[in-house]
C-alpha positions as MATLAB code, in Angstrom:
seq = 'MSTAVIIGGGDFPRKPYPRELIRRADIIVCCDGNALKAFLRNREAIFGNDNRRPDAIVGDMDSMSPKLAKEYSSLLVKIEEQDDNDQTKALHHILDNYPDVDTIHILAATGKREDHTIGNLGLLMEYARALPSCHPERCPEPVEGRSEGSLPQLDMVSDYSTAFVVTDSCDLILGRGRKISLFSPDNSLKLKSKGLVWPTDNVIFDNWWPATLNRTDDDTIHLDFSHKSLVLIIVD';
ca = [
      -0.294    0.053    0.089;
       1.287    3.723   -0.546;
       0.369    6.541    0.057;
      -0.531   10.152   -2.259;
      -0.194   13.719   -1.477;
      -1.967   16.282   -3.974;
      -0.811   19.973   -4.055;
      -2.848   22.615   -4.474;
      -2.674   26.299   -5.872;
      -3.113   27.393   -1.962;
      -0.864   28.343    0.810;
       2.326   25.875    0.122;
       3.094   24.459    3.757;
       5.678   25.434    5.575;
       5.418   23.847    8.642;
       7.213   20.278    9.729;
       4.313   18.131    9.703;
       2.483   18.924    6.270;
       6.054   19.040    4.828;
       6.940   15.473    6.232;
       3.586   14.195    4.635;
       5.319   15.589    1.346;
       8.624   13.888    1.620;
       7.300   10.448    2.805;
       4.093   10.213    0.066;
       5.168    7.550   -2.771;
       2.945    9.724   -5.212;
       2.836   13.624   -5.583;
       0.105   15.104   -8.078;
       0.475   18.925   -8.471;
      -2.757   20.646   -9.636;
      -1.606   22.918  -12.778;
       1.143   24.943  -12.820;
       1.009   27.189   -9.770;
       1.504   24.265   -7.651;
       4.372   22.966   -9.423;
       5.828   26.451   -9.427;
       5.602   25.987   -5.544;
       6.408   22.474   -5.044;
       9.729   23.533   -7.266;
      10.313   26.545   -5.075;
      10.178   24.020   -1.904;
      11.344   21.203   -3.369;
      15.514   21.402   -1.919;
      14.104   22.202    1.602;
      11.689   19.101    1.604;
      13.770   16.929    0.240;
      17.302   18.004    0.184;
      19.940   17.426   -2.752;
      17.165   14.753   -4.148;
      15.416   16.243   -7.493;
      11.954   15.000   -6.593;
       9.566   15.063   -9.746;
       5.591   15.364   -9.035;
       4.434   11.803  -10.536;
       1.835   14.128  -12.825;
       0.544   17.585  -13.260;
      -3.063   17.421  -13.566;
      -5.674   20.349  -14.237;
      -6.736   22.189  -17.571;
      -3.172   23.797  -17.603;
      -4.626   27.410  -17.348;
      -1.946   28.549  -15.147;
       1.100   26.524  -16.853;
       4.096   28.575  -18.623;
       5.340   27.453  -21.725;
       8.774   27.039  -20.311;
       7.656   24.378  -17.700;
       4.917   22.701  -19.565;
       8.059   22.067  -21.991;
      10.087   20.669  -19.249;
       7.621   18.421  -17.563;
       5.664   17.348  -20.830;
       5.699   13.806  -20.044;
       4.163   14.424  -16.933;
       0.952   17.038  -17.703;
      -2.543   15.425  -17.434;
      -4.780   18.181  -19.379;
      -8.553   18.022  -18.755;
      -9.930   20.616  -19.825;
     -13.639   20.193  -18.972;
     -14.722   22.954  -15.621;
     -17.225   20.832  -14.431;
     -14.763   19.898  -11.771;
     -11.878   21.645  -10.399;
      -7.905   20.611  -10.349;
      -8.393   19.235   -7.064;
     -10.752   16.772   -7.888;
      -9.417   15.967  -10.969;
      -6.102   15.388   -9.472;
      -8.408   12.929   -7.065;
      -9.894   10.904   -9.651;
      -5.992   10.879  -11.572;
      -5.060    9.159   -8.377;
      -7.808    6.861   -7.966;
      -8.113    5.897  -11.519;
      -4.258    4.983  -12.124;
      -2.363    4.072   -8.289;
      -4.893    1.351   -7.146;
      -2.127    0.741   -4.415;
      -2.551    3.977   -2.643;
      -4.326    3.653    0.853;
      -3.882    7.715    2.137;
      -4.802   10.743    0.384;
      -3.107   14.256    1.435;
      -4.564   17.352    0.106;
      -2.141   20.039    0.813;
      -1.966   23.682   -0.402;
      -5.544   24.068   -0.536;
      -6.381   26.654    1.510;
      -4.951   30.258    1.821;
      -4.796   32.733   -0.232;
      -8.705   32.817   -1.547;
     -11.248   32.578    0.791;
     -13.807   31.045   -1.925;
     -11.392   28.561   -3.080;
     -11.008   27.726    0.651;
     -14.665   27.137    1.538;
     -14.850   25.664   -2.192;
     -12.078   23.007   -1.207;
     -13.227   21.721    2.265;
     -16.657   21.402    1.143;
     -15.533   19.119   -1.643;
     -14.367   17.348    1.209;
     -17.724   16.427    2.051;
     -18.725   15.636   -1.737;
     -15.356   13.094   -1.856;
     -16.896   11.296    1.029;
     -20.050   10.536   -0.415;
     -17.715    7.457   -2.521;
     -14.722    7.579    0.161;
     -14.376    6.717    3.808;
     -12.403   10.208    4.930;
     -11.734    8.608    8.892;
      -8.472    7.416    9.723;
      -8.287    4.076   11.291;
      -6.981    5.030   14.435;
      -9.753    7.928   14.472;
     -13.099    5.443   13.592;
     -11.990    2.041   15.634;
     -14.927    0.413   13.857;
     -14.725   -0.301    9.950;
     -16.422    1.930    7.651;
     -20.043    0.314    6.470;
     -19.509   -0.905    2.437;
     -15.803   -0.670    2.400;
     -13.743   -3.722    1.786;
     -10.488   -3.513    3.082;
      -7.835   -1.879    0.820;
     -10.533   -0.844   -1.607;
     -10.854    3.026   -1.295;
      -8.300    5.261    0.303;
      -8.396    7.413    3.323;
      -8.278   11.549    2.428;
      -7.768   14.330    4.505;
      -6.917   18.292    4.191;
      -3.900   19.536    5.746;
      -2.523   22.760    6.131;
       0.064   24.784    8.571;
      -2.843   25.090   11.348;
      -5.324   22.143   10.856;
      -6.215   18.789    9.216;
      -9.676   18.352    7.985;
     -11.275   15.343    7.309;
     -15.138   13.950    7.101;
     -17.463   11.529    8.896;
     -20.504    9.812    8.006;
     -21.919    7.820   10.399;
     -21.467    7.247   14.316;
     -18.033    6.445   15.379;
     -15.278    6.921   17.902;
     -12.477    9.770   17.053;
      -9.519    9.423   19.229;
      -7.803   12.721   19.036;
      -6.048   13.607   22.526;
      -7.659   15.466   25.365;
      -7.434   19.744   24.556;
      -7.731   19.636   20.926;
      -9.305   22.610   19.267;
     -12.211   21.437   17.140;
     -14.921   22.673   14.835;
     -17.552   20.686   13.286;
     -20.118   21.475   10.234;
     -22.597   19.593    7.855;
     -24.778   20.392    5.386;
     -27.358   18.821    6.802;
     -29.951   21.021    9.137;
     -31.887   17.661    9.990;
     -28.889   15.843   11.621;
     -29.081   15.157   15.539;
     -25.377   15.282   16.765;
     -25.131   14.027   19.958;
     -21.835   14.261   21.306;
     -19.542   12.872   24.355;
     -16.123   14.207   24.994;
     -16.679   17.743   23.859;
     -16.248   20.647   26.423;
     -19.806   21.839   24.866;
     -21.856   18.682   23.516;
     -23.195   19.118   20.469;
     -26.796   17.432   21.238;
     -28.754   20.363   20.772;
     -26.920   22.089   17.844;
     -28.939   22.337   14.532;
     -26.751   22.782   11.382;
     -28.486   25.561   10.092;
     -25.020   27.415    9.309;
     -21.582   27.159    9.155;
     -20.948   28.461   12.887;
     -23.090   26.495   15.313;
     -20.656   23.883   16.216;
     -17.799   25.792   15.781;
     -14.780   26.893   18.498;
     -15.206   23.115   20.592;
     -12.527   21.560   21.952;
     -11.767   18.139   23.300;
     -12.372   17.538   26.871;
     -11.497   13.304   26.732;
      -8.404   11.642   24.653;
     -11.763   10.110   22.559;
     -14.858   11.637   21.540;
     -17.977    9.743   20.222;
     -20.607   11.057   18.150;
     -23.722    9.678   17.714;
     -25.567   10.276   14.204;
     -29.388   10.411   14.171;
     -28.761    9.308   10.181;
     -25.981    8.787    7.878;
     -24.718   12.640    7.032;
     -21.477   14.386    6.420;
     -19.801   16.430    9.341;
     -16.880   17.561    8.132;
     -14.160   18.023   11.331;
     -11.714   20.397   11.190;
      -9.048   19.833   13.949;
      -5.604   21.893   15.280;
];
């Protein structure tokens, strides 16, 4: 099994943890030219003298310079349709071409533009309709409908947080004292919780803010869904 990273056109990570995810990744996919430029600017700091190249550069190539397009022509995967953004195209490329990948980290997907940040975080919930986004250590119980090794786990990592999605009741092993926010597009969802400073039992998810700025009060928190739905979780 292997790990892949998708590098977007947002703020390239500077802190050790997300950079280590890049260094250890078996597969690196850049979203178009801006992501490639950021990767190349930071390559030496991450890989030292190893001139690591991305495994693919995916997108509509609207930000790819002619010079880089020529130099990396063998890695370009041009997809001109505009129904999906480059992040989603990169995800599909990994799913279609690297069946051994069991973990995908999306990096540099936030920052610079608020609309892109909100859109990319929202897309995590769309991806979760098909992918189990919980990490095994966060959701010890198997995700229903997933045969082992068939679908990768997915999260979005920045210098400030890790975002992932859960779709049903689960236990999350996060550690006491973590900052945590929860979001859902489902205003019919009743979400009971244990292990949070402020329980979510009476939260109505009719806006972005009602379950934000919480903290974990135990090493493990339990979320009890009234029905299967989508909950985006962001932890520090």
